[in-house]
C-alpha positions as CSV (number, residue, x, y, z in Angstrom):
1,M,136.5,-53.6,-103.4
2,P,134.5,-50.6,-102.0
3,S,134.6,-47.9,-103.9
4,T,137.0,-44.7,-103.0
5,Y,135.9,-41.6,-101.6
6,A,136.8,-37.9,-100.5
7,A,135.2,-35.7,-97.8
8,G,135.8,-32.6,-96.3
9,T,133.5,-30.2,-94.1
10,H,133.8,-26.6,-92.6
11,V,132.2,-24.4,-90.6
12,G,132.2,-21.1,-92.7
13,T,131.1,-18.1,-90.7
14,R,129.1,-20.0,-88.4
15,E,129.5,-20.1,-84.8
16,Q,129.1,-24.1,-85.1
17,N,128.8,-26.8,-87.8
18,E,125.4,-28.3,-87.9
19,D,126.4,-30.7,-90.7
20,S,126.9,-34.1,-89.8
21,F,128.5,-36.7,-92.5
22,V,129.0,-40.5,-92.7
23,C,131.2,-42.3,-94.8
24,D,131.0,-46.0,-94.2
25,P,132.5,-48.0,-97.4
26,G,132.3,-51.2,-96.1
27,H,128.6,-51.2,-96.1
28,G,128.3,-48.9,-99.5
29,L,126.9,-45.8,-97.3
30,W,127.7,-42.1,-97.8
31,F,125.6,-39.6,-96.6
32,I,125.5,-35.9,-95.2
33,A,122.8,-34.5,-92.7
34,D,122.6,-30.6,-92.5
35,G,120.5,-29.1,-89.5
36,V,117.9,-26.9,-90.8
37,G,118.9,-23.4,-90.6
38,G,116.1,-21.1,-88.7
39,L,115.5,-24.1,-86.5
40,D,116.5,-25.0,-82.9
41,L,119.6,-27.4,-82.2
42,G,120.4,-28.1,-85.9
43,E,123.6,-29.9,-84.6
44,A,121.4,-32.4,-82.7
45,A,119.2,-32.9,-85.3
46,S,121.8,-33.8,-87.8
47,A,123.8,-35.9,-85.4
48,I,120.7,-38.1,-84.4
49,C,120.1,-38.2,-87.7
50,A,123.7,-39.3,-88.5
51,H,123.8,-42.0,-85.9
52,T,120.4,-43.4,-86.3
53,V,120.5,-44.0,-90.2
54,A,124.2,-45.2,-89.9
55,T,123.1,-47.8,-87.2
56,M,120.3,-49.2,-88.8
57,I,121.7,-49.7,-92.2
58,S,124.9,-51.2,-91.1
59,S,122.9,-53.7,-89.2
60,G,120.7,-54.5,-92.2
61,Q,117.8,-52.4,-91.9
62,G,116.1,-50.7,-94.8
63,V,117.1,-47.1,-95.9
64,N,113.6,-45.9,-96.1
65,Q,112.7,-47.6,-92.3
66,S,115.8,-45.6,-91.0
67,I,115.2,-42.4,-92.3
68,E,111.8,-42.7,-90.7
69,A,113.2,-43.9,-87.6
70,A,115.5,-40.8,-87.4
71,H,112.8,-38.2,-87.9
72,V,110.8,-40.1,-85.0
73,R,114.0,-40.0,-82.6
74,I,114.9,-36.1,-83.6
75,K,110.9,-35.3,-82.4
76,E,111.2,-37.7,-79.0
77,Y,114.8,-35.7,-78.5
78,S,112.7,-32.2,-78.9
79,D,109.9,-33.4,-76.5
80,A,112.0,-35.2,-73.9
81,E,114.9,-32.8,-74.0
82,A,114.3,-29.4,-75.2
83,N,110.7,-28.5,-74.6
84,G,109.3,-29.7,-77.8
85,V,111.5,-27.0,-79.7
86,N,110.9,-27.6,-83.6
87,M,114.3,-29.5,-84.9
88,G,115.1,-30.3,-88.3
89,T,117.7,-31.6,-90.5
90,T,118.0,-32.4,-94.4
91,L,119.7,-35.4,-95.8
92,V,121.4,-36.8,-98.8
93,L,122.2,-40.6,-98.7
94,L,124.3,-42.9,-101.4
95,L,124.0,-46.6,-101.0
96,S,126.2,-48.8,-103.3
97,H,126.0,-52.3,-103.8
98,G,127.4,-54.1,-106.7
99,S,127.0,-52.3,-109.9
100,R,123.7,-50.2,-108.8
101,Y,123.7,-47.2,-106.4
102,N,120.4,-46.1,-105.0
103,V,120.6,-42.1,-104.0
104,F,117.8,-40.8,-101.5
105,W,117.3,-37.1,-100.4
106,A,115.1,-35.0,-98.3
107,G,115.6,-31.3,-98.4
108,D,118.3,-29.5,-100.2
109,C,121.4,-31.2,-99.8
110,R,122.0,-32.4,-103.2
111,A,123.6,-35.4,-105.6
112,Y,125.4,-34.6,-108.4
113,L,126.6,-37.4,-111.1
114,F,130.0,-36.2,-112.3
115,D,131.6,-38.0,-115.7
116,G,133.5,-35.1,-116.5
117,T,130.2,-33.2,-117.2
118,L,128.2,-32.2,-114.0
119,N,124.5,-33.5,-113.8
120,L,122.2,-32.5,-110.9
121,I,120.4,-36.1,-110.0
122,T,118.4,-34.7,-106.9
123,R,115.5,-32.3,-106.8
124,D,115.3,-30.0,-103.8
125,H,112.8,-30.0,-101.7
126,T,112.4,-25.9,-101.0
127,H,109.5,-23.4,-101.7
128,L,111.7,-21.8,-104.6
129,Q,111.8,-25.2,-106.4
130,T,108.0,-25.5,-105.9
131,L,107.7,-22.1,-107.8
132,L,110.2,-23.1,-110.6
133,D,108.3,-26.5,-111.2
134,A,105.0,-24.2,-111.6
135,G,106.6,-21.9,-113.6
136,E,106.2,-19.0,-111.8
137,L,109.8,-18.1,-111.4
138,T,112.5,-18.4,-114.1
139,A,115.9,-19.8,-113.3
140,E,117.2,-16.7,-113.4
141,Q,115.3,-15.2,-110.9
142,A,115.5,-17.9,-108.6
143,V,119.3,-17.2,-108.1
144,D,118.6,-14.0,-105.7
145,D,115.0,-15.1,-104.4
146,S,115.2,-15.7,-100.8
147,R,112.5,-18.4,-100.9
148,K,115.3,-20.8,-102.1
149,Y,115.9,-21.3,-98.3
150,G,112.5,-22.2,-97.1
151,I,112.7,-26.4,-96.8
152,T,109.5,-28.1,-97.5
153,K,110.6,-31.6,-96.4
154,A,113.2,-32.6,-93.8
155,L,113.3,-34.9,-90.7
156,G,112.0,-33.8,-87.4
157,I,109.9,-31.2,-88.0
158,Q,107.4,-31.3,-85.6
159,E,104.4,-30.8,-88.1
160,L,105.2,-33.7,-90.2
161,N,104.1,-37.2,-89.0
162,N,106.1,-38.7,-91.3
163,V,108.7,-38.4,-93.9
164,R,109.5,-40.0,-97.1
165,A,112.9,-39.3,-99.0
166,D,112.6,-39.4,-102.5
167,S,115.0,-41.5,-104.5
168,M,116.4,-42.9,-107.9
169,S,118.6,-45.9,-108.8
170,E,120.7,-46.3,-111.8
171,K,123.9,-48.4,-112.6
172,W,127.3,-47.3,-112.2
173,Q,129.5,-46.6,-115.3
174,S,133.5,-47.0,-114.7
175,D,134.3,-43.4,-115.1
176,Q,131.6,-42.1,-112.7
177,K,131.5,-40.0,-109.3
178,I,128.8,-39.0,-107.3
179,L,129.1,-35.5,-105.3
180,M,127.0,-35.0,-102.5
181,C,127.2,-31.4,-100.6
182,S,125.1,-29.4,-98.3
183,D,123.6,-26.3,-99.5
184,G,126.8,-24.6,-98.0
185,L,128.4,-25.2,-101.3
186,H,125.7,-25.1,-104.2
187,G,124.4,-22.1,-102.7
188,S,127.6,-20.2,-103.0
189,V,129.4,-22.0,-105.8
190,T,128.0,-22.3,-109.3
191,D,127.8,-25.9,-110.9
192,D,130.0,-24.8,-113.8
193,E,132.6,-23.8,-111.3
194,I,132.1,-27.2,-109.4
195,E,132.4,-29.0,-112.8
196,R,135.8,-27.2,-113.4
197,I,136.9,-27.7,-110.0
198,L,136.3,-31.4,-110.3
199,N,137.8,-31.4,-113.8
200,S,141.3,-29.8,-112.5
201,P,144.3,-31.7,-111.7
202,G,145.1,-33.3,-108.5
203,S,143.4,-35.9,-106.1
204,D,139.7,-36.2,-105.2
205,Q,140.8,-34.7,-101.8
206,D,142.5,-31.9,-103.3
207,R,139.0,-31.1,-105.3
208,I,137.1,-31.3,-102.2
209,D,139.6,-29.0,-100.3
210,N,139.7,-26.8,-103.2
211,L,135.7,-26.8,-103.7
212,I,135.8,-25.7,-100.1
213,E,138.3,-22.8,-100.6
214,K,136.1,-21.7,-103.5
215,A,132.6,-21.7,-101.4
216,L,134.7,-19.6,-98.6
217,S,136.0,-17.2,-101.3
218,E,132.8,-16.7,-102.5
219,G,131.4,-15.7,-99.2
220,A,129.4,-18.6,-98.1
221,T,127.7,-17.9,-94.9
222,D,126.5,-21.7,-94.1
223,N,128.5,-24.8,-93.0
224,I,130.1,-26.7,-96.0
225,T,130.0,-30.3,-96.3
226,I,131.0,-32.3,-99.4
227,V,131.2,-36.2,-100.1
228,L,132.9,-37.2,-103.6
229,V,132.3,-41.3,-104.2
230,S,133.6,-42.9,-107.3
231,A,132.4,-46.0,-109.2
232,P,133.2,-49.5,-107.9
233,P,136.8,-50.1,-109.2
234,S,135.6,-53.4,-110.1
235,L,131.7,-53.5,-111.4
236,V,129.5,-56.3,-111.1
237,D,128.4,-57.6,-114.5
238,D,125.6,-59.5,-113.2
239,H,122.0,-59.8,-114.6
240,E,120.6,-59.4,-111.2
241,D,122.1,-55.8,-110.8
242,D,120.1,-54.7,-113.6
243,T,117.0,-55.0,-111.7
244,E,116.2,-51.9,-109.2
245,V,116.3,-53.0,-105.3
246,P,112.4,-52.5,-104.0
247,D,112.2,-49.5,-102.1
248,D,111.0,-51.6,-99.0
249,L,114.2,-53.6,-99.2
250,E,116.4,-50.8,-99.6
């Protein structure tokens, strides 16, 4: 039986929603694509990404191959239909098979592991994160630093010949969930507040709706998209599932 999930999106205060998301439990696939702000046609970039990745993975092709194909197709669309303008989209993707899950990401869409406590399992591809890693900024200084909006990796960017998403793999535990979100959520709601809402009574869909309402009440100016996926109801106890799937097969 596939994992259960809840999802929601909101335009925020923007004129249009440039986020796209896919929920395909039959293939163990969930992901969010967020058109890069400040570039052109973000809604087209995220839509091309969503269609390409979902179609290729559902037909049995690998995640890295699908992400690279989406990168190329966004650039081809720009050249053929948009006079070569720079387009881009960030991405966070969950692939769950048996007792193991794999998370892939490029940009500042995030994935968190939740088991009563919220833990970030992705690392933003931003100029600000680079400065944090180098010790040039503290976490406190980073909160109000405008460089957190500068993306260093995204699909479709003309200057990038190819894009390789970062990835991680782990085994599910029965009480775990994975929360994926665009920066419209984590840019306006603290991790502590996200954790509090995820621990609140109600269904997972209630929690998604409450997270979106919280982001709006905190003045979120970006699109907000959230997907919450629970561990499979019947975890596979198989020795083969202890082995991480090679990147070229994912």
